[in-house]
Backbone bond lengths (Angstrom), bond angles and torsions (degrees), N, CA, C in turn:
res aa  C-N    CA-C-N  psi(-1)  N-CA   C-N-CA  omega(-1)  CA-C   N-CA-C  phi
1 M - - - 1.454 - - 1.519 108.54 -
2 A 1.310 116.11 126.03 1.465 120.27 -179.83 1.519 109.92 -81.60
3 P 1.337 117.79 145.68 1.459 119.22 177.58 1.521 110.30 -65.65
4 F 1.330 116.92 149.64 1.450 119.44 177.22 1.522 109.39 -123.67
5 R 1.344 114.53 161.44 1.456 120.24 179.40 1.513 107.84 -135.53
6 A 1.301 116.84 124.50 1.462 121.49 177.80 1.522 108.15 -116.50
7 V 1.309 117.21 131.89 1.456 121.81 177.49 1.516 107.45 -117.09
8 I 1.305 116.00 123.96 1.458 121.66 -179.73 1.514 107.84 -122.57
9 I 1.331 116.27 123.17 1.457 120.84 176.57 1.526 106.77 -100.32
10 T 1.315 115.58 124.69 1.459 119.15 179.10 1.505 109.50 -122.86
11 S 1.300 115.41 157.15 1.449 120.59 178.70 1.513 108.13 -136.54
12 L 1.286 116.51 143.14 1.453 121.12 -179.77 1.525 109.61 -91.23
13 I 1.332 116.39 55.86 1.461 122.05 -173.74 1.523 111.15 -59.11
14 G 1.292 117.86 -42.14 1.452 120.85 -176.37 1.517 113.54 -62.95
15 L 1.321 118.57 -15.58 1.449 121.56 -177.57 1.522 113.27 -96.81
16 A 1.332 117.63 1.58 1.462 120.15 -179.06 1.519 108.96 -66.49
17 G 1.322 117.15 133.03 1.452 121.26 -179.22 1.515 111.53 -106.61
18 F 1.322 116.47 140.40 1.453 121.07 -178.81 1.514 109.43 -121.70
19 S 1.340 115.64 153.49 1.450 118.73 174.48 1.523 108.03 -65.96
20 A 1.294 116.73 150.30 1.452 120.80 -174.94 1.526 112.13 -67.45
21 F 1.324 118.03 -30.60 1.453 120.67 -175.87 1.511 110.95 -127.46
22 P 1.345 117.39 140.39 1.454 119.57 174.33 1.523 110.02 -61.93
23 V 1.317 116.61 150.20 1.450 121.68 -177.20 1.512 108.68 -117.01
24 N 1.325 116.64 133.65 1.454 121.11 178.56 1.523 109.19 -84.17
25 A 1.336 117.01 143.63 1.466 121.90 -175.09 1.521 112.88 -64.87
26 Q 1.322 118.43 -11.40 1.459 119.51 178.72 1.529 110.47 -82.46
27 N 1.316 117.39 -12.77 1.468 121.37 176.44 1.516 109.39 -78.81
28 S 1.311 116.29 165.99 1.463 119.36 179.20 1.523 110.37 -82.67
29 G 1.327 116.14 162.31 1.442 121.41 175.51 1.512 115.20 82.92
30 L 1.323 118.84 17.42 1.460 121.63 179.01 1.511 110.73 -97.72
31 P 1.322 116.59 167.51 1.461 118.61 178.92 1.525 110.76 -57.90
32 P 1.325 117.24 145.69 1.464 120.27 -176.18 1.531 113.43 -64.41
33 N 1.314 118.11 -23.99 1.464 120.59 -178.54 1.523 112.87 -92.49
34 A 1.327 118.45 10.06 1.462 121.63 -178.32 1.525 110.35 -67.43
35 R 1.336 114.97 132.24 1.461 120.30 177.08 1.526 109.05 -72.02
36 P 1.325 117.91 144.43 1.471 119.65 175.57 1.522 110.17 -58.07
37 G 1.322 116.40 133.83 1.452 121.03 178.74 1.521 114.28 85.47
38 S 1.334 118.49 -5.54 1.465 120.05 179.05 1.522 109.41 -81.89
39 C 1.325 116.49 160.15 1.459 122.28 179.89 1.521 109.31 -118.98
40 H 1.319 115.70 146.49 1.466 120.95 -176.44 1.518 109.93 -139.58
41 I 1.330 116.03 158.63 1.463 121.59 167.29 1.514 106.67 -121.67
42 R 1.297 115.20 146.13 1.463 121.56 177.31 1.521 106.84 -102.82
43 Y 1.314 116.32 134.83 1.448 119.67 -178.59 1.520 110.77 -145.65
44 T 1.295 114.83 165.10 1.447 121.22 175.20 1.518 107.14 -98.05
45 A 1.326 116.37 111.15 1.462 120.67 178.06 1.526 107.93 -72.93
46 P 1.324 117.34 131.14 1.457 119.64 -176.11 1.522 112.41 -70.04
47 A 1.310 114.98 158.96 1.464 120.64 175.27 1.521 109.28 -70.49
48 L 1.301 115.66 150.09 1.458 122.00 175.08 1.527 106.11 -109.50
49 I 1.324 115.86 118.84 1.462 121.56 -173.60 1.522 109.46 -116.17
50 E 1.341 115.83 133.61 1.454 121.24 176.45 1.525 108.11 -103.86
51 T 1.320 115.97 129.29 1.454 121.70 176.42 1.518 107.79 -110.83
52 V 1.332 117.03 120.93 1.463 122.09 -179.85 1.523 107.89 -113.82
53 T 1.336 116.03 124.35 1.456 121.91 177.34 1.520 107.95 -114.82
54 E 1.328 116.02 125.39 1.463 121.21 -179.62 1.518 109.94 -129.04
55 Q 1.314 114.74 153.68 1.456 121.06 173.46 1.530 107.21 -101.69
56 A 1.324 116.78 118.35 1.466 121.59 178.20 1.529 107.92 -103.70
57 I 1.312 115.81 135.24 1.462 120.14 -177.93 1.527 109.28 -78.16
58 I 1.324 116.09 129.72 1.465 121.94 176.97 1.528 109.13 -96.23
59 Q 1.315 114.23 -44.19 1.465 119.16 -179.11 1.529 107.37 -140.65
60 P 1.336 117.61 124.90 1.459 119.19 179.24 1.535 110.93 -70.46
61 E 1.322 114.94 161.09 1.465 118.02 178.37 1.525 110.54 -66.35
62 K 1.323 115.80 151.21 1.469 120.92 177.74 1.516 107.66 -105.83
63 R 1.326 115.29 129.00 1.458 121.30 -179.57 1.525 109.55 -111.88
64 G 1.290 113.16 154.49 1.451 119.98 176.90 1.521 108.92 -149.85
65 V 1.301 115.66 -170.78 1.461 121.30 179.74 1.524 107.51 -121.97
66 D 1.321 115.59 132.18 1.457 121.44 176.39 1.524 107.89 -67.78
67 V 1.320 115.73 123.00 1.468 121.31 -175.34 1.535 111.30 -63.02
68 Q 1.317 117.19 -36.99 1.463 120.42 -176.49 1.529 112.77 -77.17
69 T 1.366 116.50 -41.96 1.471 118.60 -174.33 1.516 112.97 -101.26
70 G 1.319 117.37 -21.20 1.453 120.19 -177.20 1.529 112.88 79.84
71 Q 1.334 116.13 5.56 1.466 121.48 -179.97 1.533 110.36 -84.96
72 P 1.361 116.72 147.69 1.476 118.57 176.14 1.535 110.26 -69.28
73 I 1.323 115.56 141.00 1.463 121.20 177.66 1.532 109.21 -134.98
74 I 1.332 115.17 160.38 1.473 120.79 175.37 1.518 107.09 -94.83
75 I 1.310 115.44 120.96 1.464 120.91 -179.72 1.524 109.95 -80.65
76 S 1.351 116.05 -46.54 1.469 120.05 174.73 1.529 108.30 -142.00
77 P 1.350 116.91 137.19 1.466 119.73 -178.52 1.524 111.09 -71.82
78 A 1.317 114.74 162.07 1.464 120.52 177.60 1.529 109.06 -66.35
79 I 1.316 115.20 152.71 1.469 121.52 177.45 1.527 107.38 -115.05
80 Y 1.348 115.65 130.07 1.465 121.94 -177.93 1.518 110.63 -118.18
81 R 1.312 115.23 156.58 1.460 122.88 174.91 1.538 106.64 -122.12
82 T 1.321 117.52 135.29 1.461 121.97 177.93 1.521 108.70 -87.04
83 E 1.322 115.63 126.82 1.470 121.42 177.24 1.519 108.36 -119.77
84 T 1.316 116.09 126.95 1.461 121.94 178.82 1.518 108.83 -118.82
85 V 1.322 115.65 128.50 1.461 121.68 179.78 1.523 108.49 -128.68
86 Q 1.321 116.38 136.60 1.457 120.94 175.25 1.516 108.57 -113.78
87 K 1.361 115.35 139.50 1.457 118.31 173.65 1.521 108.77 -139.55
88 I 1.307 114.76 147.80 1.458 121.20 -178.57 1.523 108.46 -81.43
89 I 1.328 115.95 120.19 1.459 122.13 178.28 1.531 109.56 -84.10
90 R 1.347 115.50 -43.10 1.458 121.17 177.10 1.521 107.16 -137.61
91 A 1.318 116.30 125.09 1.464 120.99 -179.34 1.530 110.59 -70.83
92 R 1.302 115.89 156.16 1.463 121.68 174.16 1.523 108.20 -63.10
93 H 1.336 116.87 139.33 1.460 119.03 -178.37 1.529 111.25 -152.95
94 E 1.311 115.00 157.31 1.459 121.91 176.31 1.524 108.92 -79.68
95 A 1.322 116.62 140.81 1.461 120.14 -179.85 1.526 109.81 -150.30
96 W 1.321 115.07 163.00 1.460 123.11 175.15 1.514 107.83 -114.19
97 I 1.328 116.30 148.06 1.457 119.89 172.94 1.522 108.35 -139.46
98 E 1.327 114.75 138.05 1.465 120.13 -179.19 1.522 109.50 -76.94
99 I 1.340 115.29 135.79 1.463 121.57 178.09 1.522 109.40 -122.42
100 I 1.313 115.71 168.38 1.457 121.22 174.19 1.526 107.15 -76.12
101 C 1.331 116.69 127.17 1.470 121.57 -178.56 1.527 110.56 -66.73
102 A 1.325 116.28 150.89 1.464 122.21 -178.99 1.524 111.47 -56.82
103 K 1.330 117.62 -36.53 1.467 120.38 -178.96 1.527 112.01 -65.65
104 D 1.325 117.08 -21.66 1.466 121.45 -179.60 1.527 113.05 -92.90
105 L 1.312 117.38 -4.58 1.456 121.18 179.69 1.529 109.89 -84.81
106 T 1.310 115.57 68.91 1.462 121.54 -179.39 1.529 109.56 -77.84
107 V 1.323 115.66 167.45 1.464 121.15 177.27 1.525 110.14 -58.35
108 V 1.325 117.29 -44.63 1.467 121.13 -179.17 1.531 110.30 -64.26
109 F 1.338 117.80 -42.10 1.468 121.06 179.34 1.527 110.02 -60.93
110 I 1.327 116.86 -46.98 1.467 120.29 -177.23 1.529 110.71 -68.69
111 Q 1.336 118.08 -36.91 1.466 120.09 175.13 1.527 110.42 -60.62
112 T 1.316 116.28 -43.48 1.469 120.91 178.97 1.522 110.19 -63.96
113 L 1.324 116.82 -41.64 1.466 121.47 176.33 1.528 110.26 -60.49
114 Q 1.331 117.40 -46.77 1.466 121.06 -179.76 1.531 110.97 -60.67
115 R 1.333 116.89 -41.19 1.470 119.82 177.33 1.532 111.07 -63.73
116 A 1.335 116.20 -42.54 1.465 120.68 -179.94 1.528 110.85 -64.26
117 L 1.330 116.88 -42.10 1.466 120.96 177.59 1.527 110.71 -64.74
118 A 1.342 116.63 -41.86 1.472 121.38 179.86 1.525 110.68 -64.63
119 A 1.329 117.12 -40.72 1.466 121.27 -179.50 1.518 111.30 -63.00
120 R 1.325 117.10 -26.82 1.465 121.72 -179.64 1.534 112.41 -97.60
121 G 1.354 116.16 5.35 1.462 120.72 176.48 1.513 115.36 80.60
122 H 1.333 118.75 17.03 1.466 121.17 -177.86 1.529 113.47 -100.58
123 Y 1.326 117.09 -12.72 1.469 121.08 -175.00 1.528 108.70 -137.59
124 Q 1.329 116.30 128.43 1.457 120.17 -179.78 1.523 112.90 -115.67
125 G 1.322 118.09 1.10 1.455 120.81 -176.12 1.521 113.36 -80.42
126 P 1.322 115.30 -179.49 1.469 119.57 178.29 1.530 110.64 -73.52
127 I 1.327 116.02 155.17 1.462 122.08 177.87 1.534 106.66 -85.20
128 T 1.333 115.63 93.90 1.466 121.44 -173.08 1.521 113.67 -102.86
129 G 1.319 116.31 -25.11 1.459 119.54 -174.45 1.516 112.53 81.95
130 A 1.325 116.98 6.18 1.468 121.60 178.68 1.525 108.97 -105.61
131 M 1.312 115.74 139.88 1.467 120.86 177.44 1.521 107.37 -83.05
132 D 1.345 115.40 69.48 1.458 122.61 -176.68 1.533 110.13 -86.26
133 E 1.323 115.97 179.31 1.474 120.69 -177.02 1.526 113.37 -60.39
134 P 1.357 119.97 -43.93 1.473 118.36 178.26 1.538 112.60 -60.29
135 T 1.322 116.68 -36.88 1.468 120.23 178.84 1.528 109.91 -68.66
136 K 1.327 117.58 -43.95 1.466 121.22 178.42 1.525 111.08 -61.98
137 R 1.350 117.10 -40.69 1.466 120.52 178.24 1.524 110.99 -62.02
138 A 1.337 116.08 -41.73 1.472 120.07 179.98 1.526 110.71 -65.38
139 V 1.329 116.95 -43.05 1.469 120.90 178.78 1.526 109.56 -62.75
140 R 1.330 117.04 -46.34 1.474 120.79 179.68 1.526 110.49 -59.91
141 K 1.330 116.96 -42.62 1.470 121.29 -178.78 1.529 110.55 -60.63
142 V 1.318 116.57 -46.03 1.473 120.45 -179.33 1.525 110.02 -64.75
143 Q 1.324 116.84 -47.10 1.461 120.26 -175.79 1.522 111.75 -72.33
144 K 1.332 117.98 -30.13 1.460 120.78 179.24 1.522 110.42 -62.93
145 S 1.337 116.35 -34.92 1.464 119.71 177.87 1.525 111.48 -66.96
146 Q 1.336 116.85 -16.52 1.460 121.97 177.81 1.524 111.45 -103.53
147 G 1.331 117.17 7.96 1.459 121.56 176.30 1.509 114.73 90.94
148 I 1.330 117.93 11.84 1.467 121.26 -179.19 1.524 107.66 -120.93
149 N 1.310 116.72 106.52 1.458 122.32 -175.65 1.525 109.64 -93.88
150 S 1.341 116.05 77.07 1.460 120.18 -177.67 1.522 110.18 -152.58
151 P 1.346 117.44 144.18 1.458 119.98 174.72 1.538 112.43 -83.64
152 E 1.325 117.33 -5.97 1.461 120.48 176.31 1.526 108.30 -68.40
153 I 1.315 117.65 140.22 1.466 121.24 -177.43 1.521 108.30 -82.81
154 T 1.321 115.75 111.79 1.455 119.50 179.83 1.522 109.55 -73.87
155 H 1.312 114.74 153.20 1.460 120.24 178.12 1.524 109.83 -61.53
156 E 1.324 115.74 -36.05 1.467 121.36 178.53 1.527 111.83 -60.10
157 L 1.341 117.05 -44.76 1.463 121.26 178.64 1.523 110.16 -64.06
158 A 1.340 116.19 -46.06 1.462 119.94 -179.45 1.527 111.19 -61.29
159 E 1.339 117.40 -39.72 1.473 121.00 176.93 1.521 110.96 -65.02
160 S 1.331 116.96 -44.28 1.466 120.00 -176.93 1.530 111.61 -65.97
161 Y 1.330 117.95 -26.55 1.460 121.94 178.04 1.532 111.87 -92.26
162 G 1.339 116.81 0.78 1.460 120.33 178.92 1.514 113.80 74.60
163 L 1.327 117.50 23.37 1.460 121.57 -177.68 1.526 112.63 -88.08
164 V 1.316 117.03 -21.78 1.465 121.91 176.46 1.522 108.46 -135.05
165 I 1.310 115.89 158.83 1.447 121.69 179.14 1.540 108.26 -79.23
166 H 1.310 115.79 139.67 1.459 121.27 179.87 1.523 110.06 -56.60
167 R 1.320 116.56 142.47 1.466 122.12 -177.16 1.521 113.10 -56.60
168 L 1.335 118.28 -30.81 1.454 120.27 -177.95 1.530 112.44 -67.85
169 F 1.336 116.71 -22.31 1.451 120.18 -175.40 1.522 113.10 -99.51
170 R 1.304 117.99 7.56 1.469 120.46 -179.99 1.505 110.47 -82.48
């Protein structure tokens, strides 16, 4: 039996903490590169942990020769020990992320968001234009897969869905 190595990268996404209220960039305490009028949430980005599992050989297999046939045979198989080691790839840290400001969450914007989420299979509700619980759950589900556990619509999500113009083109 050959030794194997499995590498599993895990993230504690569900434990990321966010400030209760979005913060406008005109307030104090925001990232220095925040654009005037932009909105942000502060959160704790989870640690990224790598788990490596290896099989270490304790005793190699013993081979011999079959007396009757002269063919090589295994007298006893190798014995392995499983070793699992975890190491932190990225430590937990505080971070800011830009979100769509409440004033920009118009009925048309939210309807477009709901259609975009539905087209990608993340939202099954009616297209209401309201930021209701089903819409928030869908947004959280999409963003959680990217390491952001929040129902607030990040600028990154809105850009990726074509809902806002990329910052470079403003």
